[in-house]
C-alpha positions as CSV (number, residue, x, y, z in Angstrom):
1,M,-20.6,-12.7,0.8
2,T,-28.5,-12.1,0.5
3,T,-31.5,-11.6,-1.5
4,I,-31.2,-7.9,-1.3
5,S,-33.9,-5.3,-1.9
6,I,-32.8,-3.2,-4.8
7,L,-32.6,0.5,-4.3
8,V,-33.5,2.8,-7.2
9,L,-30.3,4.5,-8.3
10,S,-30.1,8.2,-8.9
11,A,-28.3,9.3,-12.0
12,C,-24.7,9.9,-11.1
13,S,-22.7,10.1,-14.3
14,E,-23.8,13.7,-15.0
15,G,-24.5,14.6,-11.4
16,T,-21.3,13.6,-9.6
17,T,-18.4,15.0,-11.5
18,N,-16.2,17.6,-9.8
19,E,-17.3,20.5,-12.0
20,D,-20.9,19.9,-11.2
21,A,-20.3,19.5,-7.4
22,A,-21.5,22.0,-4.9
23,D,-19.0,24.6,-3.8
24,D,-18.7,23.2,-0.3
25,N,-17.7,19.6,-1.3
26,K,-15.7,17.9,-4.0
27,G,-18.6,15.8,-5.4
28,T,-20.9,12.9,-4.6
29,I,-19.7,9.3,-5.0
30,E,-22.4,6.6,-5.7
31,M,-21.0,3.4,-4.1
32,G,-22.5,-0.1,-4.5
33,Q,-23.0,-2.1,-1.3
34,I,-23.9,-5.7,-0.6
35,S,-25.1,-7.0,2.8
36,W,-22.0,-9.1,3.3
37,E,-20.2,-8.4,6.5
38,E,-16.8,-7.5,4.9
39,N,-18.6,-5.4,2.3
40,I,-20.6,-3.5,5.0
41,A,-17.3,-2.9,6.8
42,V,-15.2,-1.6,3.9
43,T,-17.9,0.5,2.4
44,H,-18.4,2.3,5.7
45,M,-14.7,2.7,6.0
46,W,-14.5,4.4,2.6
47,K,-17.5,6.6,3.5
48,V,-15.7,7.9,6.5
49,L,-12.4,8.4,4.6
50,L,-13.9,10.1,1.6
51,E,-16.2,12.4,3.6
52,K,-13.2,13.5,5.7
53,E,-11.6,14.4,2.3
54,G,-14.6,16.5,1.3
55,Y,-16.7,14.1,-0.7
56,E,-20.2,12.9,-0.1
57,V,-20.9,9.2,-0.4
58,N,-24.2,7.6,-1.1
59,F,-24.7,3.8,-0.7
60,H,-26.9,1.7,-3.1
61,L,-27.8,-1.7,-1.7
62,L,-27.6,-3.8,-4.9
63,D,-26.8,-7.4,-5.9
64,I,-23.6,-7.8,-7.9
65,A,-25.4,-8.3,-11.2
66,T,-27.2,-5.0,-10.8
67,Q,-24.0,-3.2,-9.7
68,M,-22.4,-4.3,-12.9
69,S,-25.2,-3.0,-15.1
70,S,-25.4,0.2,-13.1
71,L,-21.6,0.8,-13.6
72,E,-22.1,0.2,-17.3
73,N,-24.9,2.7,-17.4
74,D,-23.0,5.4,-15.4
75,E,-25.5,5.1,-12.5
76,L,-22.9,3.9,-10.1
77,D,-19.3,5.1,-9.5
78,I,-17.7,2.2,-7.6
79,S,-18.3,-1.4,-6.9
80,P,-15.8,-2.2,-4.2
81,E,-15.8,-6.0,-4.1
82,I,-15.0,-8.1,-7.2
83,W,-13.7,-11.7,-6.5
84,L,-11.4,-13.0,-9.2
85,P,-10.2,-15.1,-11.0
86,V,-13.2,-17.5,-10.4
87,Q,-16.2,-16.2,-8.4
88,D,-17.0,-13.1,-10.5
89,A,-15.4,-14.3,-13.7
90,E,-18.8,-14.4,-15.5
91,Y,-19.4,-10.7,-14.7
92,K,-15.9,-9.7,-15.7
93,S,-16.3,-11.5,-19.0
94,Q,-19.7,-9.9,-19.7
95,Y,-18.7,-6.3,-18.7
96,E,-15.0,-6.0,-19.3
97,D,-15.5,-3.7,-22.3
98,T,-17.9,-1.3,-20.5
99,V,-16.7,-1.4,-16.9
100,N,-13.2,-0.7,-15.5
101,F,-12.0,-3.7,-13.4
102,S,-9.0,-2.8,-11.4
103,E,-5.8,-4.8,-11.9
104,E,-4.9,-3.9,-8.3
105,T,-6.3,-6.0,-5.5
106,W,-7.1,-5.0,-1.9
107,Y,-7.2,-8.4,-0.4
108,D,-5.1,-11.3,-1.7
109,N,-5.9,-14.3,0.6
110,A,-9.6,-14.9,-0.1
111,K,-11.0,-18.4,-0.1
112,V,-14.4,-19.8,-1.1
113,G,-15.8,-23.2,-0.8
114,L,-18.5,-25.5,0.6
115,V,-18.4,-25.6,4.4
116,V,-19.8,-28.0,7.0
117,P,-19.6,-28.1,10.8
118,S,-16.5,-29.9,12.0
119,Y,-18.5,-32.6,13.8
120,M,-19.5,-34.0,10.4
121,E,-16.5,-36.3,10.6
122,D,-17.5,-38.5,7.6
123,V,-18.0,-35.5,5.2
124,N,-14.6,-34.1,4.3
125,S,-14.8,-33.7,0.6
126,I,-17.4,-32.5,-1.9
127,E,-17.2,-36.0,-3.3
128,D,-18.6,-37.3,0.0
129,L,-21.8,-35.3,-0.2
130,N,-23.9,-37.8,-2.3
131,D,-23.2,-40.5,0.3
132,H,-24.9,-38.2,2.9
133,K,-27.6,-36.6,0.9
134,E,-30.4,-38.0,3.1
135,D,-28.8,-36.5,6.2
136,L,-28.5,-33.2,4.4
137,D,-32.0,-33.3,2.8
138,Q,-30.2,-33.0,-0.6
139,K,-29.9,-29.3,0.1
140,I,-27.1,-26.8,0.0
141,T,-28.2,-23.7,2.0
142,G,-27.1,-20.6,0.1
143,F,-27.4,-16.8,0.1
144,D,-28.2,-14.3,-2.6
145,A,-29.0,-15.8,-6.0
146,G,-27.1,-13.3,-8.0
147,A,-23.7,-13.7,-6.2
148,G,-20.9,-15.0,-8.3
149,T,-20.2,-17.7,-5.7
150,M,-23.8,-19.0,-6.0
151,L,-23.2,-19.3,-9.8
152,V,-20.0,-21.3,-9.1
153,V,-21.9,-23.6,-6.7
154,E,-24.4,-24.4,-9.5
155,D,-21.4,-25.4,-11.6
156,V,-19.9,-27.5,-8.7
157,I,-23.2,-29.4,-8.4
158,D,-23.0,-30.3,-12.1
159,E,-19.2,-31.0,-12.1
160,Y,-19.5,-33.4,-9.1
161,G,-22.8,-34.9,-10.2
162,L,-24.4,-33.9,-6.8
163,D,-28.0,-34.9,-6.3
164,Y,-28.6,-31.6,-4.4
165,E,-30.6,-28.4,-4.7
166,L,-29.0,-25.0,-4.0
167,T,-31.5,-22.8,-2.1
168,A,-31.1,-19.0,-2.2
169,S,-31.9,-16.7,0.7
170,S,-29.7,-14.1,2.2
171,E,-26.4,-14.1,4.1
172,P,-28.0,-13.4,7.5
173,A,-30.6,-16.1,6.8
174,M,-28.0,-18.6,5.8
175,L,-25.9,-17.9,8.9
176,T,-29.0,-18.2,11.1
177,E,-29.7,-21.7,9.6
178,L,-26.0,-22.6,10.1
179,E,-26.0,-21.5,13.7
180,K,-29.4,-23.2,14.4
181,S,-28.1,-26.5,12.9
182,I,-25.0,-26.4,15.0
183,D,-27.0,-25.7,18.1
184,N,-29.0,-28.9,17.4
185,E,-26.0,-30.8,16.1
186,E,-27.7,-31.3,12.7
187,D,-26.0,-31.7,9.4
188,I,-25.8,-28.7,7.0
189,V,-23.7,-27.6,4.1
190,V,-23.3,-23.9,3.0
191,P,-21.1,-21.9,0.7
192,L,-18.8,-19.6,2.7
193,W,-15.7,-17.5,2.2
194,N,-12.8,-15.9,4.0
195,P,-12.6,-13.2,5.2
196,H,-15.6,-13.9,7.4
197,R,-16.1,-13.5,11.2
198,V,-18.1,-16.7,11.4
199,F,-14.9,-18.9,11.3
200,S,-13.8,-17.3,14.6
201,E,-17.2,-18.0,16.2
202,L,-18.1,-21.5,14.9
203,D,-16.2,-24.7,14.5
204,L,-16.3,-25.2,10.7
205,K,-14.3,-26.8,8.0
206,Y,-14.0,-26.4,4.2
207,L,-14.7,-29.5,2.2
208,D,-11.8,-30.7,-0.1
209,D,-12.3,-29.7,-3.7
210,P,-10.3,-32.3,-5.7
211,Q,-11.6,-31.0,-9.0
212,N,-10.5,-27.4,-8.0
213,A,-14.0,-26.2,-9.0
214,F,-13.7,-23.2,-6.7
215,G,-10.2,-22.4,-7.8
216,E,-7.2,-21.5,-5.7
217,A,-7.0,-18.4,-3.5
218,E,-9.2,-15.6,-4.7
219,K,-8.2,-12.0,-4.8
220,I,-10.6,-9.1,-4.2
221,H,-10.5,-6.2,-6.7
222,H,-12.8,-3.2,-7.2
223,A,-14.5,-1.9,-10.3
224,T,-15.5,1.6,-11.4
225,R,-17.6,3.1,-14.2
226,Q,-15.8,4.3,-17.3
227,G,-14.5,7.8,-17.0
228,F,-14.4,7.7,-13.2
229,D,-10.6,7.9,-13.2
230,E,-10.8,11.2,-15.1
231,D,-13.6,12.6,-13.0
232,Y,-12.0,11.6,-9.7
233,P,-8.3,10.9,-10.3
234,E,-7.4,11.1,-6.6
235,I,-10.1,8.7,-5.4
236,D,-9.1,6.4,-8.3
237,Q,-5.5,6.4,-7.1
238,W,-6.6,5.9,-3.4
239,M,-8.6,2.8,-4.4
240,K,-5.7,1.4,-6.2
241,N,-3.4,2.0,-3.2
242,W,-5.9,0.2,-0.9
243,K,-4.5,-3.1,0.6
244,M,-5.6,-5.1,3.7
245,D,-4.4,-8.3,5.3
246,D,-6.3,-10.8,7.4
247,D,-5.8,-9.1,10.7
248,Q,-6.8,-5.7,9.3
249,I,-10.0,-6.7,7.6
250,N,-11.0,-9.0,10.5
251,E,-10.4,-6.2,13.0
252,L,-12.4,-3.7,10.8
253,M,-15.3,-6.2,10.6
254,S,-15.2,-6.6,14.4
255,Y,-15.3,-2.9,15.0
256,V,-18.2,-2.3,12.6
257,S,-20.1,-5.3,14.0
258,E,-19.6,-4.2,17.6
259,A,-20.9,-0.7,16.7
260,E,-24.1,-2.2,15.2
261,E,-24.6,-4.5,18.3
262,E,-24.5,-1.4,20.4
263,D,-27.1,0.4,18.2
264,E,-24.5,2.7,16.9
265,E,-23.9,3.6,13.2
266,P,-21.5,1.3,11.4
267,T,-19.5,4.4,10.5
268,E,-18.7,4.9,14.2
269,G,-17.0,1.5,14.2
270,A,-15.2,2.2,11.0
271,E,-14.0,5.6,12.3
272,N,-12.6,3.9,15.5
273,W,-10.7,1.4,13.3
274,I,-9.4,4.3,11.1
275,D,-8.2,6.1,14.2
276,E,-6.2,3.1,15.3
277,N,-4.8,2.4,11.8
278,Q,-4.0,6.0,10.7
279,E,-0.6,5.1,9.4
280,L,-2.0,2.5,7.1
281,V,-4.8,4.7,5.9
282,D,-2.3,7.5,5.2
283,E,-0.4,5.2,2.9
284,W,-3.6,4.7,0.8
285,L,-4.4,8.4,0.7
286,E,-1.0,9.5,-0.6
287,K,-1.5,12.5,-2.9
C-alpha cells in the first residue's frame, strides 16, 4: 500500500455531472490514486474502461486522509481502495456520515501484517521483536504516514509493548530498503500486504500476530462522494459489480508493471490485461 506529493484538486462536484459534461463525452470522473502497486494497476484499469465508455478520468495522487476529506468536500468522485474492517476503520468512523463507503468489496482475500525476510529464523512472531531489537536498530521501516496500516502499526507497537520506532517514507523507498537488506542478509521488519508482487520476488514471511492486532483477512471496498450514485448511476453500479481474485489482480499488476519497465504508459498494460479478460470485464459493465 508513500509519502506522496499532494496534487491540487480541481472542483468536481459542480463540474463533473452529466448535465454539465461536454457534448462529446459523458462527464469527467475525478479519481483518487495512491502510489501503491495494486492501486496504480486498478486505477489505470478503470481509466481505460471508463474512457472506452465515453468518460474522461483525471487522477489525483493523494494520501488516503486527503482523499477522504476531498470526497467529503465534493472535490473527488471515487476513492477506489478502502481496507476494512481494520486498516481504514478510523477513516470510515470519521467520514461515514459524509462519504459513501461501499458495502460491496472488489477483493476479499487481503492480508496485512509485519513482514521479515525468511532467513530471520528466530523471529517468527511480533512478540519476538523485542528480543531482537538491537539487530533491527529498534526500527520498523514503513511507508506513507497517513496510510491506515501505518496507524494500525502504531497501535501494534503499543499493544505489544515494542521498544521500536516506526519510520515513514514511501512504498518504493520501503521496498528499496527491504531489497537492499536482503541482498546484504541484514535484518529488517516492514509492514506489508497482499495483494503485492513483492511476495513472488522475495522470500518473506508474515510474523504471527497472537493478539490479532491486524485483524483477520481484510476486504477492499471503494468509496464515493455523496450524490455520485445519482450523477453517475451506471458507473456506481459498475464499481459495485467489480470483483477480482488473487490471480486476476496479480496478473493485472504484472501487466502494468511490465509496461512501466518498458517505458510505456501504465494504461497500455491495463489495456492488454482487459483484452485478455474481456469476459470478466463485461460482467462488471452489465447495463
